[in-house]
N, C-alpha and C positions, 0 to 999 in steps of 0.2 A: 504494500500500500504506500503510495507516494505521500509526501508531506502536504502537497496541495489537496489531495483527497481527504486527508485527515483534517486539514484546516476547513475545508468545505463542510464536512460533517459536523465539526465543532461549531462552526458559524451557524449552521442550520439548526442545531440543537439550541444554541443560545437565542436565536430568533424566536423559536417556539416558547422558550422560557420567558423571554422579554414580552412576548405577546400575551402570555398568561398573566404576567405581572400587570400589564397595561389593562387587561380586563378587570382585575381586582381594583386597581387604582381608579379607573373610570367609575366603577360601581360605588366606591366610597365617595368620590368627588360629586356624584349626583346627589348626595345627601346634603351638600352645602351649596349656597346660592352662587350663581355665576358672577364673577367680578373681573374687572380689567386685568389685575395681576395674574389671576388664574388662567386667563386667556393668553397673555403675553409671555409669561415665564417659560413654559415648555419649549416653544420654538427658539427663544433666546438662548436657553441653556443648551439646546440641541445644536445650535449654530456653531458652538465651539468645536464640534466634530469636523467642521470644514477645514480645520488646520491640517487634516490629513493631506489636503491637496498641495501642501508645501513640499511634500515628498514626491518625486517623479513617479514612483511606483503606483500612486493612486490617481495621477492626472488623467483627464479624459480628453478625447478628441471632441471637436464641435458636434459631430454627429452623435456621439455617445451622450453628450450633454443634452442635446435635443431629445433623444430617445428617453432619457431618464426624466426629463421635465414633462414630456407628453404622458408617460406612464404615471407619473405622480399626479398629474391633473386628472387623469382617468380614475385612478384609485380614490382621489379626494372627492370626486363626484359621489361615489358610493357613501362615503362618510357624511358629506353635506346633506344628501337626500335622506339618509336614514336617521339623522340626529333630530330629535324632537325636544321641544321646550315646553315648560309649564310654569305657571305663576302660582306662587304660594306666599301668602302674607306680604304681598307687595314686592316680592323678589322673584327673579328669574332663575329657574333651575333647568339643567339638562335632564330630561326624563330618562330614567333607566329603561333601556331597551333589551328585550330578550334576544333580539337579533344581533346586537352589538358583538357579543362574543363569537357568534357564528360568522358574522361578516369579517371580524378581525382574524379569526383562525383561517377563514377562506382566503383572505388576502395573503396571510403568511404562507399557506400551502401554495398558492399561485406564485408567490415570490420565490419559494424554494424550487419550484418546477422551472421557472424562468432562469433562476440562477444556475441550475443544472444544465439547462440547454445552452446558456450563454458561456458557461465555463469551458465549453468545447472549443470556442474560438476567441475568447477574451481572457486576459490574465486575471488572476484572483484580485489583484490590486485595483484594476479597472472596474471589476464587478463590484467590489466593495465601494468604490467611489460612486459608481452609478446608483447602487441601491441606497447609499446615504442620501444622494441628491433626490432620488425618487421619494424617499420617506420624508425628507425635509420639505419638499414641495407639497406633498400630500398634507402634512401637518400644518404648514403655513396657510394653505388655502382653507382648510377646515377651521382653523382658528380665526381667519378673517371672516368667515361665515358666522362664527359665534359672536365675534365683535359686532358685526352688522345687526344680528338679532338683539344683542344687548343694547346697542344704541337705539334701535327702533323701540324696544321695550321702555327704555328710560325716557324717550321723548313722549311716548304714550302716557307714562306715569305723570310727567310734568303737565301735559295737557289736561289730564283728568283731575288735577288739583284745583 
């Protein structure tokens, strides 16, 4: 077994573990109202991962950047469309969805399949760079959608006073 296949397997296992952690974190977060810091902090913290591009091993071609962005946008549509909001006590909450864990695991499985296919022609570093960019785009678009919902809700709250 080559080092690259071991790393691929380890990365796939870690992706599943991180996905499961994300499911639990989202379910706990749904119990607290949506706030601007809760929307902004995850993508800001995740953005530090872009430091990987300092190293040539992770750098992407313009075509790979485009592919990752397009796939991130497609994946984000699933999250944006399936995220529901509810008002409780004058605050906005993200409604817990039974489909969220299924969608997240489905996206992870699709990611692993795509990673396996791409690993035949693209180096592990480039794949890592592509999937980081894909995830980052997906999260940023989803969080922008949350921000828009929060702003709309806040404007409606002010008008109703």
